[in-house]
N, C-alpha and C positions, 0 to 999 in steps of 0.2 A: 361572439365574445371569445377572447383568447383563453385557451385552457391552460391555466397557470400550473396545474399539477403535472402536466407533461413537460418535462424539462429537456427533452431531446430536440436537437436541431440538426437533422441529417443533411439538409441542403445547405444551411448556413455554415456548417462545419467545413464545407468544401469551397466556401467563398471567402477569399482574403482580400481581393481587389475587384474593382468593377469588371476587369477582363474576365474573371471567373464567373461573375454574374451573367455576363453576356453569352456564356456558353450554356446556360440553363434553358431548358425548353420553356417557351412562353407560357404553356399551360400550367407550369409549376410555379409561376411567379406569385400567385395568391398564397401558396404555402411558404414561400420565402418571406412574404410579408408577415404571416402569422408567426414565423420563427423569430423574426426581428422584434416583433412586439413582445414575445415571450422573454427574450434576452433583456429588452429595455425594462420590463416590469420586474424581473428578478434582480437585475443590477441596481436599479434606482430605488428599490425597496430597502436596500442595505446601504448604498452610497448615494445619498440624496442629491437631486439635481432638478432640472426643468423637465417635468414629467408629461403633463397633458399636451403641451405643444408638440413634443417629439412624437407622441403616439399619433397625432393627427396628420402627420405628413409621411407616414411610412410608405404608402403606395406611391405617392408622388416621388419620393426619394428613389425607390426601386425603379420606377419608370424612367426617370431622368438618366440614371446611370446605365440603364439597359439600352436606351435609344441613342444617347450621345456618347461620343468617344472621349470620355474623361480620362485623364486630366487635360488632354490636348484641347478638347472642347471645354469651355469655361462655364461653371455654374456658380453664380454669385448669390449667396444666401442673404436674406434680410432677417433682422431679429434672430440672432444665431441660436437662441434656445430651441429652434426647430430642428437643429442639425445633428442630433444624436444618432439617428439611423444612418445618416451620411457618414459619421465617424466609423460606425460598425462596418460599413461596406468598403471603407477605404483604408484598410490595413491597420485599424486601431482596436479591433475587438479584444485582443489579448491584454491591451493596456487600459481598456475602458474602466476597469475597477479603480484606476488612479484618477479618473476624471474629477477636476476641481480640487484635487489634493496638491499639497506643496510638492513641486517637482514632477507632478503628473501631467496628464492631458489638460490642455487649456479648456476653460469653461465654454468658450465660443470659438468658431472657426478662425484660424489665424494662419497666414501663409508661412510663418516661421515653423509651424508644426507639420504641415503636409502640403505637397503640391496640389492636392485636391481642394485645399482651402484657398480660394482665389483672392479673397479680400477679407479684411477684418470686419466683423459685423456684430459687435457687442451692443451697439445702439440700433436705432430703427431708421428706415426710410432712405438709406443710402444706396440700395442695390441697383436701382435703375440708372442713376448717374454714373456709378462705377462701371456697370456693365456697358453702358453706352460708350464710355471712354475706351474700354477694351475693344468693343466692336469697331469703333472708328480707327483705333490703332491697327487692328487686324486688316482693315480695308486699305489703309495707307501702306502697309507692308505686304499687301496682296496675299495675306494668309487665308487659308480655307477653313479655319476653325469656326465653330459655332459658339455663340455667347447667349447664355440664359440668365435672366434675373428672376429670382424667386422672391416675391414680395407678398405681404399679407400679414395675418395675425395682428391686425390693427394698424400696421405701419403705413397703409395707404392714406391715413389721415394726416401724415406728416407733410409739411410744405415742400420739403426737398423732393419728395416723390413726384409732386406735380411739376416742379421745376424740371426734373428729369424727363417726365412725360412730354412736356412742352418742347424741350430740345430734341427729344427722340423723334417727334413728328416732323421736325424741320431739318434734321441732319441725316444724310444718306447712311443707312445701316440696315442690317438684316437681323437685328436682335429679336429674341423671343422673351416676352415678359410673362411669367406664370403668376397669376393672381390667386393666392390661396385664401379663399374667402371662407373664414370659419366664424364670422360674426363675433370675434373676440380679439382683444389684445391680451390683457391679463384679466381685468374686469371686462364687462360687456362693452363692445364697441359702441360708439355714439356718433351722432351727426348724420347729415343728409346723405353722405356717401354710403353709409351702412344700408340705408333704406333703398338707395338707388341700385346697389349691387344685388340686393335681395330680389328685386323685381326684374332685373335686366335679363333678357334672354335673346338669343339669336339661333335660328334653326340650324342644326348640324347638317341636315340633308342639303339645305340651301348653300351653306358654306362649302361643303365638299363639291357640289356641282359648280359653284362659282370658281373654286380653285382649279378644278380639272379643266374647265373651259378656258380660263385665262392661260394656263400652262400650254394647252394644245394650240391656242391661237398664236402664242409667242413662238412655239416650236415650228409652226408653219410659216412664220415670218409675216403674219398678217397684221400684227400690232407690235409696236416698240415698247420698251420699258416705260418711257415717258407717257405714251398713249395709254398704257395699262393703268398708270396712276390717275390719269384724267377720268378714265372710265369708272374706276373704283370710287372716286370722289363724287361723280354724278350718280352712280348707283347708290352710294350711301345716302345722298340727299333724297333720292326718290323713295328709298326704303323708309326713311324717317317720315316722309310725307304720308306714305300709304299706311304705316303702322301707328302714326300719331305718337311716335316715341323716338327720341333722339339718343343715339348711342354716343356717349361722351368720347369714347376711344376712337371710334370710326369717324367721329366729327373732327378728330385730330389726325386723320389719315393713318391710324394705327389699326391694322386688321384685327378684328375681334372674333374669337371662337369660344363658344360655350353657352351656358355653363355646363360643365361636365361633372360627373360624380367622381370626386377626388379619392374615393375608396374603392373604385373599380380599376384595378391595376392594368388589366388587359385593355380596357377602353382608353385609359391614359396612354398606354404604349401606342395604340393605333393612332390616336389624335396627334401625339408628338411626331410620329413618323410621317404623318400626312402634311404637317406644316413646317417641319424643321428645315427643309430646303427652299421654302418660299422666300422670294425676295421682298425686302422691305420690312419694317417693324411690325410685329404682331403680338397679340396678347391672348393667352389661354386662361380662361376664367374657370376655376374649379371650386366646387363646394366641398368642404371637409368638416369634420366634427372634432373639436378639441377633446383629447382623451379617448379617441376612438379605440375600441377593443377592450377597454377596462371600465366596467360599468360605474364604479364609484367616481372615476374621473369624468366620464360622460355626464353624470348627473350633476356634478359641481366642479366645473373646470377651473373656477377661480381658486378654490381651496387646493385643487390638485395641480395648479400651475407649478408649484414647488412644494410638495407636501411634507418633505422630510422623510424619515424612515417610516415604513409601514409593513404590515403583514400582507404579502401578495395574495394569499388565499382568501383572507377575510376582508381585506380593504381597511382594516383597523389601523389608524395612524398611531405611531408611537409618540405620545405627547408628554412633556414633562409637567409635573404638578406646579402650576403657576401661582397657586393661592398663597404660597409662603415666600414668593420671590418678588422683587421689585418689578414694576411694569416696564414695558419697552418704552423708549423715548417717544416713539411714534404714537403710542396710545396715550401718553401724558399730553402730547400735542392735541390729539383728537378730542379727548374729554375736556381739556382746558378751552379749546376753541368753541365747543358747544356752550360751555359755561359763560364765556365772554359774549357769545352771540345772543344768549338770552338777555343779557344786560345791555347790549349795544345793538340796536336794530340796523345799524349801517354796516355791520360786519357780514361779509360773504366769504365763502370758501371756494378755491379753485385748485384743480389738479389736472395735469396732463396724463390721463389714463391710469392713475394709480390710487383711486380712492381707498381700496383695501390696503395696499402697500404702505400708504402714509397715514392711514386711519382717519381720513376725511369722511369715510363712510359712516362714522359715528354721528357727525352732524348731518350728513346726507339723509340718514334714516329719519331724523326728527324734523329737519328743515330742508326738504328737497328743493324748495323754491329758492333757497339762498346758497345752494352748493352747485358747482358746475364742474363736470368732468368734460374737458374739451378734446379728449382723444390725444393720441401721441403727437402733440403739437406744442412744444415748449415755448417757442417764440410767440405763437398766438396766445398762449396762456398769459404771458407777461404783458403783451400789448392790450389784450382784453382786460386785464386787471387795471392797466393804465386808463383805459376808457371808463371803466367803472369808477375809479378814483377821481377822475376829472369831473364827474357828475355827483360827487359827494359820498360815494360808498367807500367802505374800508375793506379792500380785498386782502385776505390771507392766502397767498399763492404758494402752495406747497409743491416743490419739485425736488427730486433727488439731485444732490449736488453735482454728480457727474453729468446728468442730463441737462442741468441748467447751463452748462457750457454752450449748448446749442442756442441759447437765448441771450447771449452776451450783448449783441447790438441792441436788442429790444430793451434790455435793462437800462442801457445808457440813453438811447435815443427817445424811448417812449415812456420812461418813468423818471429817471434821474434828471434829465435835462429840464423837465418841467416841475421837478421837486414834488412829485405826487405821493400821496400817502398810500403806499403799497407795502405790505409786510410780506417779505419773502422768507419762507421757512424751508431751509435746505436740509432735507433728511439725508441720511447715509453720508454724512460728511466724514472725511478722513478715510482710513483704510477699512474697506467693507468685508474683506475676507475672500471667500471662495469664488466670487464673481470676477475677481481679477482686475487687470489693468484698465479695462474699459469702464469699470464701474467704481473705482476708487474716487472718492471726493477729495482729490489732492490739490486742486488748483483754484478753488473758489476764493480763498483769502488773498492770494497773490494777484488774481485777476481783478477782484473787485476793489481792492484797497485804493487804487489810483482814481476811482470814479468820484468826482466832486459831489458833496452833499449826501453821500450814502452813510448810513449808520450800520456798522458790522459788529455783531456780538456773538458770543458762544457761551452757553451755560455750563457751570461746573457740575450741576446735578439737576434732577427733576424739579426741585423747588425753584432753582434759578431759571429754568425754562419757563415756568409759570410766571415768574416775576417779569421776565423779558417780554413775554407775550402780552402781559398786562400793560407794561410800559409802552410797547409798540402801538397799542391802540389808543393811546392818549392823543389829543388833538395836535395837528401841525407838526408831526414828527418827520414827515418826508419819508423817502424810501428807507426801509428798515430791514436788515438781513439778520436772521437768527439761524445759526447752523448747529446741528447736533448729529450724533453718530447713530449708526445702526446698533441695536442691542439694548441691553437692560440698563435702567437708571440705577440710582443709588438707594432710594428709600421705598419701603413698602407703604409708609404713610405719606404718599406724595401729594395728597390733597391739602396742601398748606394754604393759609390765607395769602392772597396775592397782594403785592405792594409795588409801587412805582420806584424804579431805580433811577438814580441820577445818571443820565446818559454821559458816557465818556469818563466814568469814574470807576477805578479798580478798588481793591480792598486787600488789606494785609490779613492773611490767614494765620501766619506764625511770625513772631519777631525773631531776629537773629542778627549776628554781627560780622560773620566771616564771608558767607556766600549768600547771594540773593537768587532765588529761583522764581522766574516769572512764567506763569502758565496761562494758557487760554483754552477754555473748554474742559470737557470731562477728563482729559489726561491729567488735570490737576489732582485728581484723586490718586492716580498712580504715583505722581510726584510726591504727594504727601506721605505715602507709604515709604517711598525711597528715601525721603529726608529722615524719617524716623530710623530706618535701617542704617543710614550713613552715620547718624549721630550715635547710635548704639554701638556701631562698629568702632567709631573713633574712641568712644569711652572705654571699650574693651581693650583697645590698643593704647590706652592712657594718653590720648591726644585731645587737644582742645578743638572742638568744632561746633559752631553755632550757625545754623542755616535759617535764613528768612524765606518765607514763601508768600508770594503775591499772586492773587487771582486777578488778572487784568480785566476780565469781563468783556471789555470793548476793545476791538482792534482799531476801530475808527468811530468817533474821534478817540484817540488814545489818551490815557491819563498822563498828561505831561508833568503835572505836579508830582505824581508818584514817581515817574521816571527821573525827574530832577533829583528827588530825594535819594533814590536808589543809585543813580549814577555818581552822586557826590559822596555817598557813604561807603559803597562797597567797591573793592578792587576786582571782584570776580562776580559775573552775572551769568546765569544759565537761563536760556529761554527754551520753552518746550511747547510744541504745537503739533497738531495732527493735520498738517498741511504742508505744502511745498516749502522747503527750507528757504528757497530763494523767493523773496518778495513778500513774505508773511510777517508774523510777529517779530521774529529775530531781526529781519531787515528793518522793520520800523524802529526797533530799539536802537540799532546801529546808526540809523539816520538821525535819530534824536540826539544821540551822544555826540556824533560828529558835528551836528548843527550847533550844539551848545558847548563844544570844546571840552566835553567830559571824556575821560580816557580809561574807563574800566575795561578789563578783558571780558569780552562777551563770547560765550560758547553757545552756538545755536543748534538745538536738536529739533529735527523735523524730518519730513519725507525727503530723501535725497534727490538729486537731479537725474533720475532715471525712472523708467516705468516699472512699478512694482508688480510682480506677478501674483498668482493666486495661492491661497493657503488660509489657514485659520487666522483670525485677527491676532491672536497671541503669537503665532509663528511669525507673522509679518512684522509685528512690533519688535520682536527680537531681532529680526534681520536688519531692520532700519535703525535700530538703536533707540527705540521708544519703549523699552521695557524697564522694569524696576532695577534689575541688576546693572544695566548700562548706566542708568541715571545715578545709581549709587557710586559707581566707579568714576563717573564724571564729577560728582560732588567731591569725592575724595582727592581727585587730582587738582582741584581748584580752590583749596582753602587759603 
């Protein structure tokens, strides 16, 4: 275990870039790894981030930068929460205290930040495809650089990974795929691939002998490259027959090496040196432990995936007293779903690898046979839900809004087209904060609104979330989308009696005569405070100001009766939404006004037409103009 009381890092202090690392004696690499872990533990205890995943790949990170000539050689990371040690070794140690903070280091690798970050990797399963593209480009330009894809931490369950593998096997390339097999994504990995990887093995002595023999025969000119491939294919088939075990990778003509101990840095260095110059695609399979080197994280990697602040010496997490605060929206979802499932035997729960993150684990603990964690596979989650719905079940499919982007075609083709009763609960909608541009749920409203037959709604508060979930499970609703943000709800007494809402009907929260404010979702609470401030300010300035506030509830079908009333009554309308300004609520209101020849002035507040970086939610709302002060000014300018 890492000794957290010793804060000295004599070797790491001399390493600013991988060139410095490559000057270190190989025998000292284990000490470099220990010092990296120490820095990660100390830094992340005070500035929270992704903890257990980064600890698990320290040795791999050191070995990769030690053997390969980065940044000329390309390392393509998958699920970028593994890449903190990579940041520390690539010139960013002095800035690491700004990680995930506004204006500081990005939460995930991004080429805009460093030449060592070769590709954006905030989501999962894209490394093989991206690395293959780089490897083929290098081949076409006759470049000598090496390309490595680092995949794992659950991301091998994503369909894109297999699409990349399939193309890798049939496209000439010399790419290396490192499979970091830690039996985890955030919660425990699931599915047949997990069990396959657990049992897969190929002798290292055999692999080394085969590699040396093939290289020697080619040097002597006894075999050609094409002949070598034929021999390997025949050899793989014979080995499978003799061992009564088929290696899925070698079955695709991708050379397989492993499994190796992913926490033995010297062994990893030797393995990488042995295979890095080999021709053709190859895969190095390593076993790692998430949270390695810090016992609390090793014992409970799910909690320590992103634990918040903690005492590095005791492992005690700094937790706020939640007993007097409203619950998180995700927990209201989890408890409400269990409540509904008790009353409705057709309800099932689905999530792609996030049962704890979305609180589906609440139902999973009591009804494991009716809850399904399908792994990091959002498209499959949606189509799987469609199949369940086709046979009479009522799936509640919970996906983070940003991750649901990966299932757009499945939503259209496999659910909406057949008008199936699937309830999509999009958690983390809107601006999510420190995880940044790859994780903001900014595009769901604009993307989903054009899809025929889809119901789209967003609750003002936790009571409304329960009402919408209750409404969604009524018969014959068709595909039903409920989106809600990360963070805490409004009420401590959230367990209200549920009722059925009239689909497509908004409500007036406050009467007014000068300006109409139309909101969708929890930002309506901020708008209500801004309206009170604006009217109080107008009164202090001896001005007349009366502001109406409407909670639209539903983006689709939108309340046309309410819009007709507002459009014919008010000269000024302000729309507020926690989604892309182009295509969402504001656009829907403008379309209605134009179609009905109504001519109020409409001011649209929402997420602008650019990718919003990372920071606290409050900081980001201020930047994009979705905070109280900006709304007050907007109201004052439009009476």
